[in-house]
N, C-alpha and C positions, 0 to 999 in steps of 0.2 A: 665436499668438505665445507664449502661456504654455507650450505644449508644447515649443516650440523652446527657450525660455529655461531650462526645467527638465530638458531632456534631458541625462543624465549624460555623454554622449559629446561634448557641445559645451562650449566655454569661451566665456563671454560677456565680450567685451572692452569696456572703457569708456575714456573719456578720463581722463587724470590731472588732479589738482588741481581748480580751480573748474569746469572744463568737465565734470566727472563728473555734474553735475546735468542735463546734456543727456539722458543716457540714462534717468535717473529719469523725466523728463517723457515721453520716448518710450515707455517701458514702461507708464506710467500711461495715456497716450492709447490705446496699442494694446490694453490690457486692457479699457478701457471701450467703445471703439468697435468691438471685434471686427473689426479690420482684416484684410483678406487680406494675406498675406505681402508681396506686391509693393508694396502701399501702405505697409506698414511701413517699407520702404526710403525711400520719399518723405518720410515723417514724419521719419525720422532725418536725412535730408539737409537738409530745410527747417529743422528746429530747430537743427541744427549751424550752418548758415549764419547764422541769426538770432542765435544766441548769440555769434557772432564779428563781429556788426555789419553783415552784408551786408543792404542795403536794396533792391537792384535785382537781378533774377534773370532770365536768359534761359533759356527752356525751351519745348519743343514740347508740353509737357504741363501747361499753365497751370491747367486746372481742378483738378488734384490739389494745387496749391500755393496756391490763391486764399485759403485761410483762415489763412495764416501771417503775414500782416501786412507783406508786401513792399510798399514804396512804389511800385515800378514793376516790372512783368513784361512781357515781350514774347516772341514766338515768333521765334527767329532764322531760321527757315526761311521766314518771311513778310516779313522785312525786305528792302526793295529795296536792292541795292548802290548805292553812290554812283558816279557817273561822273566821269571826269576826274581830275586830280591826278597821273597817271602813276606812282603807286606801288602 
């Protein structure tokens, strides 16, 4: 992650205003945990969702999001569809 962030050919975009702290937290976690790049995307997504007040999250990849404090997570691929209702 550090190499990606410091690469002179990349611009690191962040959120404006108060949301800018989201990326500070993402970079901090990425640097200490030595996350693979793919997991860094999960960290950014989870922290952005939590920053904006999301408490429930549907994902087929629950194990990678378990530590972020979502009140409820479920795998939408395992949820049985409701029957009836006609819509």
